[in-house]
Backbone bond lengths (Angstrom), bond angles and torsions (degrees), N, CA, C in turn:
res aa  C-N    CA-C-N  psi(-1)  N-CA   C-N-CA  omega(-1)  CA-C   N-CA-C  phi
1 M - - - 1.453 - - 1.519 108.13 -
2 E 1.312 115.93 131.72 1.462 120.60 -177.74 1.522 109.65 -134.44
3 V 1.326 115.36 140.61 1.458 121.75 178.26 1.525 108.46 -128.81
4 K 1.328 115.97 132.63 1.459 121.87 176.08 1.524 108.79 -129.47
5 K 1.329 115.60 140.37 1.460 119.66 -179.46 1.520 110.01 -145.78
6 R 1.324 116.22 125.95 1.458 121.31 172.96 1.526 107.37 -93.56
7 L 1.345 115.79 102.99 1.458 120.54 -175.99 1.519 112.05 -77.98
8 S 1.290 117.47 -25.01 1.459 122.60 174.62 1.521 107.25 -158.66
9 Q 1.310 115.91 -178.45 1.462 119.48 -178.14 1.526 111.51 -62.65
10 R 1.325 116.92 -27.68 1.465 120.59 -174.64 1.528 113.51 -119.70
11 F 1.308 117.96 12.16 1.468 120.02 -179.38 1.526 109.29 -134.34
12 N 1.322 115.26 116.03 1.455 122.06 177.60 1.520 109.49 -117.07
13 L 1.311 116.11 144.60 1.456 121.46 178.67 1.525 108.13 -137.69
14 G 1.318 115.44 137.51 1.454 119.07 -179.60 1.511 111.95 -153.98
15 G 1.298 115.41 165.63 1.453 120.10 178.17 1.509 110.84 -168.18
16 N 1.313 115.91 158.96 1.451 119.29 175.86 1.521 110.01 -144.70
17 Y 1.312 114.39 153.33 1.465 122.49 179.21 1.518 108.29 -130.12
18 T 1.315 116.11 133.17 1.456 121.82 179.02 1.521 109.32 -120.24
19 W 1.313 116.56 125.13 1.464 122.08 172.34 1.510 107.01 -110.95
20 S 1.323 116.12 129.38 1.454 118.54 -177.13 1.523 109.91 -151.84
21 K 1.314 114.81 162.76 1.460 121.45 173.69 1.518 107.40 -146.85
22 A 1.328 116.36 121.23 1.462 121.45 -177.83 1.527 109.61 -110.19
23 I 1.317 115.77 126.51 1.454 122.53 179.56 1.533 108.26 -125.91
24 D 1.327 117.07 134.89 1.460 120.56 174.81 1.522 109.41 -152.21
25 E 1.324 115.42 -176.23 1.463 120.74 -178.75 1.523 112.71 -108.82
26 V 1.323 117.39 -31.76 1.466 121.50 178.42 1.521 109.03 -145.13
27 T 1.315 115.22 160.09 1.454 122.41 171.52 1.519 106.50 -117.97
28 D 1.340 117.20 116.74 1.458 119.60 -162.80 1.524 115.60 -97.27
29 F 1.338 119.63 3.64 1.453 118.14 -176.63 1.525 112.99 -84.05
30 N 1.306 118.52 -5.71 1.457 122.35 -177.76 1.523 108.33 -149.38
31 S 1.342 116.31 130.59 1.463 119.32 -176.92 1.524 112.14 -64.06
32 D 1.337 117.60 -22.44 1.461 119.90 178.77 1.525 112.27 -70.31
33 F 1.318 117.11 -8.33 1.459 120.69 178.37 1.534 111.80 -100.69
34 Q 1.321 117.00 7.30 1.458 118.19 -179.14 1.526 110.69 -69.09
35 A 1.317 115.38 172.86 1.458 120.76 -172.48 1.521 112.37 -64.11
36 N 1.314 115.42 145.07 1.466 121.53 174.41 1.527 110.36 -61.85
37 D 1.321 116.49 -39.78 1.463 122.82 177.44 1.522 107.32 -124.00
38 Q 1.336 117.20 105.99 1.458 121.33 -176.26 1.529 112.54 -64.37
39 T 1.324 117.83 -19.04 1.466 120.59 -179.45 1.524 112.89 -89.23
40 N 1.343 116.29 -1.88 1.465 119.49 -178.33 1.523 109.33 -144.12
41 V 1.322 115.06 67.71 1.466 120.19 -177.84 1.524 110.88 -65.37
42 R 1.335 117.22 -28.94 1.467 120.61 -179.12 1.524 110.90 -60.13
43 A 1.330 117.43 -30.53 1.464 121.21 -179.81 1.525 111.52 -70.08
44 E 1.343 117.18 -11.09 1.461 121.41 179.81 1.529 112.22 -86.13
45 R 1.306 117.61 -6.19 1.475 119.89 -176.95 1.525 109.88 -61.54
46 A 1.328 115.27 117.13 1.465 121.39 -176.49 1.522 108.19 -166.27
47 L 1.322 116.18 -173.06 1.462 120.23 176.49 1.524 110.02 -58.17
48 S 1.312 116.14 137.81 1.454 121.37 178.10 1.528 110.82 -72.82
49 A 1.315 115.72 155.84 1.465 119.72 173.25 1.526 111.28 -62.96
50 F 1.343 117.05 -17.22 1.465 121.79 179.63 1.523 112.43 -96.15
51 D 1.307 117.80 2.74 1.464 120.17 -178.42 1.522 110.11 -63.02
52 E 1.309 115.25 126.31 1.467 122.08 179.49 1.525 105.95 -141.25
53 R 1.314 116.71 98.06 1.461 121.30 -165.79 1.527 112.71 -66.00
54 H 1.304 117.96 -45.52 1.465 120.94 -175.94 1.533 110.05 -126.38
55 K 1.319 115.60 138.07 1.458 120.13 177.75 1.528 109.28 -144.40
56 F 1.337 115.60 127.59 1.462 122.32 -179.87 1.529 109.33 -117.80
57 V 1.313 115.75 141.94 1.462 122.41 171.26 1.525 107.28 -138.69
58 I 1.330 116.60 124.97 1.463 122.34 176.62 1.524 107.89 -125.18
59 Y 1.306 117.03 132.14 1.461 120.60 -175.81 1.532 109.30 -143.93
60 S 1.322 115.45 158.64 1.463 120.21 177.38 1.519 109.20 -154.38
61 S 1.305 114.74 167.41 1.461 122.19 177.93 1.520 108.17 -142.51
62 L 1.309 115.70 123.66 1.468 121.64 -179.49 1.520 108.37 -126.92
63 Q 1.322 116.16 121.60 1.460 121.75 -179.26 1.519 110.30 -117.14
64 G 1.349 115.39 132.04 1.456 120.17 176.17 1.520 111.12 -77.27
65 L 1.327 116.28 159.49 1.461 120.59 178.38 1.520 110.15 -67.16
66 P 1.317 118.50 149.78 1.461 120.04 176.97 1.520 111.50 -68.29
67 S 1.314 116.34 157.81 1.474 121.79 179.02 1.524 110.22 -61.16
68 R 1.366 114.35 141.52 1.471 118.43 -177.13 1.517 112.79 -128.78
69 G 1.299 117.74 22.97 1.446 119.58 174.91 1.513 113.78 99.06
70 P 1.346 118.43 -179.45 1.470 122.58 -174.26 1.520 114.41 -67.79
71 D 1.321 117.94 -18.79 1.463 120.00 -179.17 1.538 112.70 -82.51
72 T 1.314 117.47 -3.68 1.452 121.30 179.15 1.522 109.98 -70.54
73 P 1.342 120.62 136.19 1.471 121.95 177.51 1.521 111.75 -53.97
74 W 1.347 115.45 150.51 1.472 120.61 -173.03 1.530 112.50 -59.46
75 F 1.350 117.09 -39.04 1.458 118.36 -178.95 1.525 110.69 -67.20
76 S 1.317 116.13 -39.57 1.457 119.62 178.91 1.520 111.02 -64.85
77 R 1.345 116.55 -33.64 1.458 119.03 178.09 1.526 111.09 -68.56
78 I 1.360 116.89 -33.97 1.466 119.99 -179.59 1.521 111.16 -66.42
79 V 1.325 116.73 -43.98 1.470 120.17 -175.44 1.519 112.31 -91.91
80 A 1.345 116.85 0.08 1.453 119.67 -178.23 1.520 111.26 -62.49
81 D 1.311 115.78 140.39 1.462 123.77 174.63 1.522 113.50 65.37
82 F 1.326 117.69 13.91 1.462 121.29 174.15 1.532 109.41 -88.01
83 A 1.320 115.25 151.99 1.459 121.91 172.36 1.526 107.81 -139.24
84 V 1.325 116.56 128.28 1.463 122.36 -179.37 1.526 108.09 -118.59
85 T 1.327 116.09 128.83 1.457 121.21 -178.92 1.525 109.65 -133.18
86 P 1.325 118.48 94.96 1.471 120.74 174.33 1.529 111.07 -92.51
87 I 1.329 115.36 153.32 1.458 121.04 174.23 1.525 108.78 -143.65
88 F 1.325 115.27 126.14 1.473 121.98 -179.56 1.512 108.28 -109.82
89 R 1.338 116.77 130.70 1.460 121.97 179.53 1.526 109.47 -126.93
90 A 1.308 116.40 137.70 1.466 120.94 178.25 1.519 109.26 -149.25
91 N 1.306 116.02 140.78 1.455 119.05 174.77 1.520 110.72 -146.13
92 S 1.310 115.03 154.97 1.456 121.18 179.53 1.517 109.79 -76.16
93 S 1.321 115.82 176.03 1.458 121.60 -172.69 1.523 112.01 -72.11
94 R 1.327 114.93 157.41 1.456 122.41 171.04 1.530 108.78 -105.63
95 P 1.331 117.59 151.56 1.466 118.99 -179.90 1.527 111.29 -79.85
96 F 1.315 115.80 163.01 1.465 120.25 172.86 1.523 108.54 -139.99
97 N 1.309 115.27 160.64 1.453 122.24 -173.92 1.528 110.46 -92.59
98 L 1.307 117.93 132.77 1.459 122.06 174.65 1.529 108.81 -83.22
99 L 1.327 116.54 130.40 1.452 121.46 -176.93 1.523 110.83 -118.38
100 A 1.340 114.43 147.41 1.470 119.90 179.01 1.518 111.54 -81.31
101 G 1.337 117.18 -30.67 1.461 120.53 -179.52 1.517 114.04 85.68
102 V 1.317 117.73 -3.06 1.468 122.76 178.23 1.530 108.34 -137.59
103 D 1.340 115.75 169.03 1.460 120.97 179.64 1.529 109.17 -82.21
104 V 1.315 116.07 93.47 1.459 120.99 -176.73 1.524 111.83 -77.09
105 N 1.325 117.82 -41.34 1.467 121.12 -172.73 1.525 113.58 -98.38
106 G 1.333 118.20 5.65 1.452 121.06 174.57 1.514 115.74 71.89
107 D 1.356 118.44 27.58 1.463 120.05 179.27 1.528 112.58 -97.30
108 R 1.346 116.42 11.51 1.466 123.27 178.61 1.523 112.55 64.45
109 H 1.324 116.04 26.53 1.473 121.02 178.29 1.518 107.05 -137.66
110 S 1.320 115.63 97.69 1.469 119.66 -171.55 1.520 113.79 -86.91
111 T 1.334 118.48 -9.72 1.469 119.62 -173.66 1.521 113.64 -87.11
112 T 1.330 118.05 -3.75 1.467 119.84 -177.30 1.519 113.32 -117.84
113 D 1.338 117.70 -7.01 1.468 119.66 -175.36 1.518 111.57 -76.41
114 R 1.321 115.51 138.84 1.459 122.24 178.10 1.527 109.43 -102.07
115 P 1.326 117.56 161.91 1.477 119.04 171.46 1.516 110.32 -57.74
116 P 1.308 118.74 150.07 1.471 120.93 -178.52 1.533 112.11 -53.30
117 F 1.347 114.52 132.60 1.470 124.13 176.68 1.538 113.66 74.59
118 A 1.314 118.30 2.58 1.471 120.00 178.07 1.520 109.66 -81.27
119 G 1.317 116.96 130.55 1.455 120.89 175.88 1.516 111.23 -77.67
120 R 1.310 115.21 170.31 1.466 120.85 -179.59 1.530 110.75 -78.19
121 N 1.330 115.80 139.29 1.467 123.27 174.38 1.525 112.58 54.38
122 T 1.325 116.04 48.26 1.467 119.64 178.40 1.527 112.49 -92.86
123 G 1.333 118.58 -11.92 1.460 120.62 178.29 1.525 111.54 -73.16
124 I 1.316 116.79 151.87 1.468 123.20 -179.20 1.520 108.58 -109.72
125 G 1.300 117.01 112.24 1.457 121.87 -178.04 1.513 112.96 -80.90
126 P 1.337 117.17 -176.05 1.466 121.20 -178.13 1.524 112.14 -79.22
127 N 1.324 115.63 154.01 1.461 119.68 171.27 1.533 109.07 -84.21
128 F 1.315 116.42 -176.97 1.469 120.38 -174.01 1.522 108.90 -151.80
129 W 1.326 116.30 135.63 1.455 119.70 167.15 1.526 109.77 -154.09
130 T 1.304 115.72 149.07 1.455 120.74 -178.77 1.528 109.34 -155.68
131 L 1.325 115.85 155.64 1.458 122.39 175.18 1.521 108.17 -123.88
132 D 1.324 115.80 121.68 1.462 121.84 176.09 1.526 108.51 -108.20
133 L 1.330 115.89 150.33 1.465 120.14 -175.71 1.526 109.43 -141.36
134 R 1.317 115.29 137.59 1.469 121.64 175.10 1.524 107.85 -126.86
135 L 1.322 116.49 127.52 1.466 122.93 -179.45 1.523 108.04 -127.02
136 T 1.318 116.27 125.26 1.470 120.21 179.99 1.529 109.83 -130.62
137 R 1.324 114.18 154.22 1.466 119.62 172.89 1.520 108.85 -144.30
138 R 1.317 114.16 134.24 1.461 120.26 179.43 1.523 110.01 -104.68
139 L 1.315 115.38 130.07 1.458 121.51 177.20 1.521 108.85 -113.72
140 P 1.330 117.73 115.73 1.471 119.24 179.72 1.536 110.40 -67.53
141 I 1.319 116.34 136.31 1.472 120.81 179.09 1.524 111.14 -119.79
142 A 1.304 117.31 -19.26 1.461 122.51 176.22 1.522 107.31 -166.47
143 E 1.318 116.65 171.14 1.456 119.32 -179.22 1.532 110.21 -62.66
144 G 1.316 115.45 121.68 1.453 120.19 179.65 1.515 114.36 78.53
145 R 1.345 117.41 5.96 1.454 120.56 179.92 1.522 110.03 -129.31
146 N 1.295 116.30 145.53 1.462 119.86 178.01 1.524 110.18 -154.56
147 L 1.316 113.26 160.93 1.459 121.08 177.49 1.528 107.36 -112.72
148 E 1.325 116.63 125.20 1.454 121.80 -174.92 1.532 109.79 -109.39
149 F 1.338 115.52 121.40 1.456 121.60 175.63 1.533 108.77 -96.33
150 I 1.338 116.11 138.39 1.461 121.55 -172.81 1.522 110.26 -128.17
151 F 1.329 116.07 128.78 1.462 123.17 173.14 1.522 107.55 -121.96
152 E 1.322 116.84 126.63 1.456 121.11 179.45 1.519 109.77 -130.37
153 A 1.316 115.92 136.83 1.468 121.91 177.38 1.523 108.38 -131.41
154 F 1.314 115.81 130.79 1.459 122.36 178.08 1.525 108.42 -114.29
155 N 1.322 116.22 133.86 1.473 121.80 -172.25 1.527 108.83 55.95
156 L 1.320 115.39 58.09 1.458 122.95 -172.06 1.520 113.09 -54.06
157 F 1.332 118.29 -39.18 1.457 121.54 -178.19 1.528 112.69 -88.98
158 N 1.335 115.93 6.72 1.466 121.83 174.44 1.532 111.80 55.60
159 R 1.304 115.91 43.14 1.464 119.81 178.82 1.531 110.38 -72.32
160 L 1.303 116.22 138.37 1.451 121.30 177.44 1.528 108.94 -81.15
161 N 1.329 115.66 103.31 1.461 121.87 178.72 1.523 109.01 -103.19
162 F 1.316 115.95 110.69 1.451 119.85 -178.64 1.524 110.30 -74.04
163 A 1.349 115.57 149.23 1.458 120.67 -174.92 1.516 113.57 -113.52
164 S 1.325 118.24 -36.85 1.467 119.42 -175.46 1.523 110.34 -142.76
165 V 1.324 114.94 162.57 1.458 122.80 -172.60 1.535 109.23 -128.63
166 N 1.309 116.39 144.43 1.460 121.33 170.61 1.528 107.30 -75.69
167 N 1.314 115.96 97.82 1.466 120.13 -171.98 1.529 112.91 -96.80
168 T 1.329 118.95 9.90 1.463 121.48 175.69 1.521 108.44 -87.63
169 V 1.323 116.12 103.45 1.467 121.09 -174.13 1.519 112.85 -103.11
170 G 1.338 117.82 -7.29 1.456 121.04 177.46 1.518 112.51 96.59
171 P 1.339 116.62 157.38 1.473 120.24 -177.05 1.522 113.84 -73.62
172 N 1.334 117.17 -15.07 1.472 119.64 -177.38 1.519 112.71 -96.88
173 F 1.328 116.59 8.14 1.464 120.18 178.82 1.528 108.91 -69.69
174 T 1.317 115.97 121.52 1.467 120.16 -173.50 1.524 113.87 -108.46
175 G 1.298 117.67 3.12 1.468 119.23 177.34 1.516 112.85 99.42
176 P 1.337 116.49 -179.53 1.462 124.41 7.14 1.530 112.09 -63.09
177 F 1.317 116.47 146.07 1.453 120.83 -175.01 1.524 112.52 -83.79
178 R 1.303 117.30 -17.33 1.465 120.67 175.88 1.532 107.37 -86.16
179 V 1.325 116.00 83.65 1.460 121.46 -172.14 1.523 110.00 -124.06
180 A 1.321 115.40 153.61 1.456 122.21 179.50 1.516 110.06 -109.03
181 A 1.320 115.56 152.68 1.458 120.84 174.30 1.526 109.68 -68.01
182 D 1.334 116.01 157.21 1.465 121.72 -173.85 1.523 109.21 -127.61
183 R 1.334 117.16 120.15 1.457 120.98 -179.00 1.526 112.97 -70.21
184 E 1.329 118.39 -13.25 1.457 121.20 178.36 1.529 112.49 -80.05
185 L 1.327 117.28 -12.45 1.455 121.44 -178.93 1.526 111.10 -88.12
186 R 1.326 116.37 155.72 1.450 121.69 176.43 1.528 110.10 -77.62
187 P 1.343 117.82 157.69 1.469 119.34 178.78 1.523 113.21 -58.38
188 S 1.337 118.35 -29.01 1.458 120.72 179.90 1.531 112.78 -79.65
189 D 1.326 117.19 -11.93 1.466 120.94 179.59 1.529 110.46 -83.19
190 P 1.324 118.39 144.28 1.465 119.60 173.01 1.525 110.97 -56.57
191 L 1.328 115.79 134.07 1.471 124.63 179.97 1.525 113.08 73.53
192 G 1.330 117.83 11.67 1.464 121.07 172.46 1.526 109.90 -87.25
193 F 1.309 117.44 153.68 1.469 121.54 178.98 1.525 109.88 -77.65
194 T 1.326 116.24 140.94 1.466 120.86 -176.18 1.528 113.65 -113.78
195 S 1.307 118.84 -14.57 1.464 120.73 178.38 1.514 109.84 -157.97
196 A 1.323 115.45 166.69 1.466 121.23 -178.94 1.521 109.36 -140.80
197 F 1.319 115.16 158.42 1.453 120.22 174.42 1.528 110.10 -74.60
198 D 1.318 116.49 174.19 1.465 121.33 -174.48 1.521 111.81 -59.44
199 P 1.342 116.79 141.30 1.468 119.92 171.29 1.534 109.55 -74.27
200 R 1.326 115.71 -169.19 1.466 119.19 -179.72 1.527 110.79 -59.53
201 R 1.325 115.78 135.12 1.460 122.04 175.91 1.518 108.66 -128.89
202 I 1.317 116.00 134.99 1.463 122.50 -179.41 1.526 108.76 -126.47
203 Q 1.309 116.03 134.78 1.461 119.28 176.30 1.527 109.91 -137.71
204 L 1.316 114.87 146.10 1.462 123.27 -179.71 1.521 108.82 -119.89
205 G 1.305 115.96 148.25 1.457 119.29 178.27 1.515 110.90 -161.91
206 F 1.315 115.42 173.49 1.456 119.50 174.72 1.538 107.73 -146.70
207 R 1.325 114.09 156.78 1.459 120.37 -178.83 1.520 109.08 -140.41
208 L 1.299 115.84 134.46 1.465 121.79 177.94 1.509 108.99 -98.37
209 N 1.333 116.21 116.77 1.460 122.09 -179.79 1.516 109.36 -100.91
210 L 1.305 115.99 116.72 1.474 121.30 -177.23 1.513 110.68 -106.56
């Protein structure tokens, strides 16, 4: 579902929401995601590693009026030729697979075995949200030419968005199997976070338009 609205000639606002549910039997880009029991792939049918139930995106564009000479009010001169473009993204958690870390079923493949009776992708991963911002201003230098200054910030509020989980819980893990990762745990602990997405990044630039 997507909504777009032009609130004025220079202000646009929009957003979209995606609801989805992904189910599969295997994830084929990595052998460590193969079936726990190769003789019963049907038993692997569960939420996909790509399942992302809710996703929000909100964006807008605000442009200041162009410069109009010395008679323009001071506030209008300050915001003249500016353009602000924020974008907010948020999504719910993705599942992850609980692993025993040893060869439980004797198939000589220890990286895919789950604790006994654990279903596939029953772990609850971290959610994610970030706000990115782009700010530009054009300064006219001659007829048909201008110099554009650019400020960009990614993850403006520097939110800690975790990326991966230590999903090796051991063969004696008895559940409940529908468990979430815990930020209070160390990366070496079962269900502790092991990596994160980029922190806040800021970059400056300029462009000469001829």
